[in-house]
N, C-alpha and C positions, 0 to 999 in steps of 0.2 A: 471617737468614743460614743456609745449610744446614750441618749438621754433617757433617764428613768422618769424624770419629772420636768415638765416645761410649763412655765407660767406666762401667760400673755395678757397684757392690759388688765391685770387684776385690780379691782377696786372694791373697797368695803367701807360702807357708811353705817353708823349707828345713829339713826335719826338724821340730824343735819351735820353731825360730826363725821367728816371724811377721814377715816383712820388709815386707809391704804389708797394711794393715788397712782394708778397706772404702773403697776409693778410688772416688770419683765425680767425673768431669769430662768436658768435651767440648771439641773443637777445631773451629772453623768454617773454611770455605774462606777462604783468604787471611790467616788469623790467624797472628801470631807469638807463641807462648807460651814464656816462659822459666821453667824450673823451677830453683829455688835451694834451698839447704839444706846442712847439714853432711854430711861424709862419713858414710856408713852410714845416711842418712835414708830410703833407698829409691828415690832419684831414678833411678839407672841401672837398677835392677831393673824399675821401672815402664816405662822405655823398652824394655828387653829383652822384657818381656811384650807390649808393644804391637806389637813386630816378631816375636813368637813365637819369639824366641831362648830365652826361658824360657816355660814353659807355666803360666798362672795356676792356683792351687789351686782357686779358685772365682770366680764373677762372670761378667760378659759384656764382650766388646769388640765394639762395633758399628761396622762399616765401611759407611758409607752405609746405615745402618739394618739391616744383616744381621749377626747374631752370628757372627763368623768362627770362634769356638770350636766351633760345631756345624754351620756351613755347609760345604759340600763344596768350597770354594775351595782350590786347592793352596797350600801355604805359599810356594812360590817365586813364584807369580803375585802373591799378596798382598804379599810382601816387595818385589816390584818396584814396587808402588803406594805402599808405605811405605818409601821409601829410608832408609838408615841410614849415618851418618858416625860412625866410631868414634874413640875417644881415640888408639888406636895405629895408625891408618890402615888396617890390614888389607889392604894391597895385595898382589898376587901378585908376589913378588920375581923369579920366573923370566920374567915377561912385561914387555914395554916399557910405557911410560906409555900409548901409544895402545891396545895390546892389552888393558891393564887396563880401559880404558873401552869396549872392544868385546865382550869375552868374555860378559858377562851378557846383552847384547842378542841375541847370536847363539844362546846356549844356552837362555835363558829366553823371550825375546820372539820367537825364531825369525826374526830379521831376516837378510837376506843381507849379505854382507861389505861391499858398497859402501854400503848404507844405514847399517849400523852404523858404518862409518868416518866417514861424513858427519855423523852425529849426535854421535859422539865428538869430532870436530874442532870442531864448533859449541860444545860445552860446555868443551872445553879452551881454546878462544879466550876464552870468557866468564871463565874463571878465570886467564887470562894464562899458560898453560902450553904453547902450541903449539910453542915452540922446543925443547921437551924431549920430543917425541913418541917419539923412538927411545931415550931413556934408560931404564935400569932404575931401580927405586926406590932401590937402593943408591947411585946416582950423584947423587941430588938431596937437598936439605935437608929437614928436617922440615916446614917451612911449605909447601914445594913439594909434598911427599908429601900433605899434608892437602888442598891445592888440587886435586890429582889425584883424591883420594878423593871430594871433593865433585863433581868433573866426572863421575867414574864413577857416582855415585849419580844425578846429573841425567840421565845418558845413558839411564837406564831410564825417563825421563820420568814420575817418580812424581807422585802427587797430593799427597803431603806428604813432607817430609824431616825425619827425626829425627836430632838431633845429640847425641852422648853426650860431653860435656866435650871438644869438638873442639880446644881450645887447651891443655889441661892437660899434654900431653906435649911441648909446644914450648918452646924457649928463649925468654925474654922478648922478644928483639928480633924474633922471627918471628911473634909472636901477632897483631900489627897487620895483617899481610898477609892472614891467614885471616879475621879479623873484618871486614875491608873487603869481602871477597868475600861473606861472609854478610849484611852490611848491604845490599849491592847486590841480593842475592837477595830479601831481605825487602821491599825497595822495589819489586821487580818483581812482587810479589803472590803469591809462593810461600808455601804453607802450611808453617810451620816449628814444630817442637817442640824446644826447645833446653835441655838440661841444662848449666848453666854456672856457673863461679865468677866470670865477668866481669861485675861489677855495673854497670859503665858501659854495656856492651852491653845488658844487661837493661833498664836505665833508659831508654836512648835509642831502642832498636829495637823492644822488645816491645809488643804491644797489651795483653797480660796477663802478670802475674808470679804464679807459684804457689810458695808457700813450703811445703816438706815438712819434717817432723821426726818421727823415730821411726815411720816407716811410715804417717803420715797426712798429708793435706793440711790444714795449719793455717790458711792464708789464700790466697785467690785473688782478685786485684783488679788494677786498672790500676796501672802503675808509679808514678804520682804518689802514690797511697794507700800502696802497699807501702813506698816509700822515704821518704816525707815524713810519713806519718801512719798507720803500721800499727796495726791494731786489737788484735792479739794480743801479749801480753807476750813469748811465745817468738820471734815475728818481730822484735820490737824488740831483744831480747838478741842474736840472731844477727847482725842488721845492724850493731849497735853494734860487735860484735867484729870482723866482717869489714871494716867501713869504717875502723876504727881501725888494722887491720893494713895 
C-alpha cells in the first residue's frame, strides 16, 4: 500500500516544553487510523503539525514522498489535500451553510461558482444537510455544524481527512449522528486520521489504533490487539481507566 503521509523523527516544543518526542509513523491510502490517549499526550499537536497549523521543531513530514517542510508547496494547497475537521467546527458564522462549503473551493482551488456549488451540494447531501443550505451556523445544532464542517472539508476533495476530537464539543445525544457520517466515510475508502475519545468508534472502524502518552507513540497496532491484549502497561492502564468510566 502506498503511504500518503509519513512522519519521521517529528519533534515539537513550545519553549522548554517538549510536546512531541521523536514521532515516527505513516498512513497508507484508504487507512483509518485512530489516535487515543489522555489529554495533554500530544495527539492534537501531532494533527496540527500534520496540517501545518503548528510548525514542527524538527523532523520530516513526507506527503507522497516529498518533505513538505522543505518542499515549495504552498500551505493552502497542501491543507486542501489534508482536510481538517476541528473540535469547535470553525465555520464562518457570517456565511450560509452552502457558502461555507464553497468559499475554499473558489479561493484555494480556483473553481468557478457553479462547479463549487455542485461539489458543495454533493457533500452536503452525503452528510444529510441539504435542507439547511441557506441557514447560518448559529441557526443549527452542534451536530449539524460538525456535519457541515465535514462536508466543507470533503468539498476540497482531500486525499486524507484529519479529525481533531470531532465529537468532544457535542452534547451526548448529538455524537451519534457525527460518528455515523464518519463511519460511512471510512467505509467509502477515505483515508482518515482521527484523534478521538470514542473508544467504540476506534474499536469498530479503525484499521489501526495509535496510543500516545507524554508526547510519544507507546503502541501502534490493530484494534483487536490494542483493546484486547495491549503489550504496554501504559496502554493497559489508560484503557482500564477509560473503559471503566
